[in-house]
N, C-alpha and C positions, 0 to 999 in steps of 0.2 A: 414524353414528359409526364410525371405523375402530378396530377392536380387535385386529387381527392384524398381526404384523410380516411376514407373508407377503403382505400386500396389495401389489400392483404399485407403487402410489404410494410406499409406505414403502420398498420395496426400492430404488426410484429415488432417494429422498432419501438413503439410506445410500450409494449409489453416488456421488452428487454430493459427499457429505461426504468420501469416502475416495479418489476417483480423479480426478486432474487431467484425464485423457483424457476422462472423461465430462463434466466441466465445460466443456471446450473444444468437444466435439462438440455438446452441447446449448445452448451459448452461455448458460450459467446457472451460478449458484452458490447456496450456502445461507448464510443469516445466522440468528443466534439472539438472542432477547431482545426485549423490548417496544420499546426505543429503536431498534434496528436495523430491526425490522419497520415501525414507524411512519414512519421516514425513507424506507424503500423504498416504502411505500404512498403517502406524500405526494409523493414525487419521481417517481411514475409508473413505477418500475422493477419493481414487484412482479408476479410471475407467479402464485404461489399461496401461501397461508399454511396452516400446520397448528398447531392450538391445542388445548390440553388442555381438558376439559370444565369444570374448576374455573376456569381463567382466562377461558374463554369467558363463563361466567355472571357472573363478577366484572366484566368489561368492559361487558357489556350492562346490568348494574345501574347502572354509572356513566354510560353513554351508550347508549341503545337503538340508535343509528345507527352505533355504533363499527365494525361489520363490514359495513355497507351498501355494496354495490358492490365488495366485496373478495372475490375468489375464495378460498374457504377450506374446510377440512375440520376437524371436531372429532375428536380422537384420545384414546385412553386414556393414562393416566400411563405405563403399561408401554410402549406404542408410542413415546411421546415419549422415554423413556429409551433405548430401542433406537436411535432415529434421531438422537439428540443426540450431539454431539461432546464434551459436557462432563459432569462427574460430577453436577452439580446443575442440570439444565435449568430454564430460566426460564418454560417453559410455552408458548412459541411458536417455531416455525421458519418461515422464509419462503424460497421459491425466488425468486431475483432475476435479472433480465437482466444479463449482462455488458456492460460498456461497451467500445467499440473506439476507439482513437486511432491517429494516424499521427505519425511523427517531424516531419513538416512542420507539424503543428498547433502545435508548440512553438517552433520555431527562428526563424520569420520575424516577430519582434516587436521594437519599438524598445527595450524593456526586458524582460529575462528572466533568471531564475535557474533553472538546471536541476541535477538530481542524476543522475549516471551511476553505475550499480551493476554491477560486474563480478563475476559468479559468487558473489553473496551467497546463502548457503544456509540460514541460521537463520530460521525463520518469525517468531519473536518479534522478532528484530532488524529484519526488514523491516517488520513492522507498526508498531514503534516509530518507525522512520525515516519511514514515511508520515505518521504522526500528527504528528511533529515538523516535517516538511516543510510540512504545511499551516499550522502555527503560524508558521513562518518565512517564509511567503509564497513558497515555491517554486512555479514555474509548471508543472513537469512532471518526471517520473522516467523515465529510460531504463534498461532492464535488459537484460543479456545473456541469451540463451536458456537458459544453464545455471543461472540464478538460480532460487531457490525460486518456486513458483507463488504469485502474489499473491492468488489466491482460495483458498488453503489455509485451512481454518477457524481455525487458530492465528494466521495473519497477520490475517485479518479481525477477530478479537476484539481483537488488539493495536492496530488502527487506531482503535478507538473511533468508528467512523463515517466516518473519513477515506477509506475505500475508495470511498465514493460521490462524494467531492469532489476527490480528488487525481488529475489526469490522469497516465497512464503508458503506456508502450509497451515491448513486448519486441521487440528488433531481431535479425534473423537473423545479421547481421555487425556485431558490437560495434565493431570497429576502424574499419570503414567509416563507422559512425554517428558516431564521434568526428571523423573527417575531415569529414563533412558539417556537423557542428556548428561546427567551426572555420571552414569555408568560409563559413558564414552570419555570420561576424564575432563569434562567441562565444568568449571566452577560457576555456580549460579548465585548472582547477587540480587537480592530482593530489596526494592525501594519500600521501606516500611517506617511508619511514623513512630513506632515504639523502639526502633533500633537505637543503639548507643554509639555505634561507630559511624563516623562521617565518611561520605562516599569518596573523598579525595585523600583519605589516609591509607588506602590500600595500594599495593603494587599488584595490579591485575595480571594474571597469567596469560599466556598465548591463547588459551582456550577459555573464553569467558562468555557468560550469558547474563543479560539484565532482565529482571522480572518486574513487570509493571502491572498494576491492577486497575480495576474499574474507576472511572472518573469520580463517582460519588462516594463509593464505599472503600476504595483502595483494594489491596490484596485480601483474598480470603485467608483465614488462619491456616487452612490446609495447605495452600500454596506456599505461604511464608515458612511454614514448618519444614517443607521439603527443600528449601533453598540451602545453599552452602553457607551463606552469610546474609544477614539483614543489615542494610545500610540506610543512612538518613542524610538528607540534604538540609544543612542548617538554614534556619530562617529567623529573621528579626520581626518585630512588631507582633500583631495579633493574627497573622496569617497561619492557618492550620495546615494547609497543604498547597502544593503547586499544581497547576494544570498538568495532566498526564503527559501531554506532548512536551511541555517544558522540562518536566522531570526526566523523561526519557532522553531528551536532547543533552542535558547536562551529563548524564551517566554515559551515554554513547560517546560523547566527545572527550570525556576524561579517559576512557579506555583508548580512544583513537590517539589522544595526545601522548599517552604513555608509550603506545606502540611506535609512533613516529619518533619519539625521543630515543627509544631503544635502537631503532634502525640508524638514526643519525650518529649515535655514539658508539655503536659496535664497530 
């Protein structure tokens, strides 16, 4: 049993929790909780698990083979609290392999919905967007390098497991990526406050992409100019803009609604 926070493995856990550079160099990230651990284990992504003595005994009482074949260490409650990113740890942490994707994995399909995120900074926003994107049938998320790290613990918690299932890629040149996406026959719709056309007045094609900008500044003019169409979400009152996650959800589900309607009526 690991009982000291000075243990090299625990030090490494904390590094992975707090430093994006470590996550990138080790090609790994940390998840917390039973559901996230089990999904990583069952999906073959697990590197190693760390579990408190109490939870370890509880799970073995339920199923003697629960940890069979699973690389793991039992740790004290104190060590778990030190390594956890939450105030109330759930008793298990797991180091998981990162997934790698390429832009080409997404764009050469007969039917595709993509989400393009420029300089998104809020971890909770990104996590919610990933979770919503999975629900709306989005095929992939493309992020600018300046966006928040998708493996940030706060992002991972907000995805509710979507981090395992939603393909994504960070691109070194976001504007070039938009051009490549358009060259592949994908229409790009930018959420823009100065647009004149409302988002639900379009008939979105089979190959569509939604472009969402920074929470505070919105889209850069360079990105907006590269889009196929600029669209707006109508608002009442004195509200100047919607939360990026809310805006993305409305646009993703409008495309999803139209695709479902087409399938049901064909």
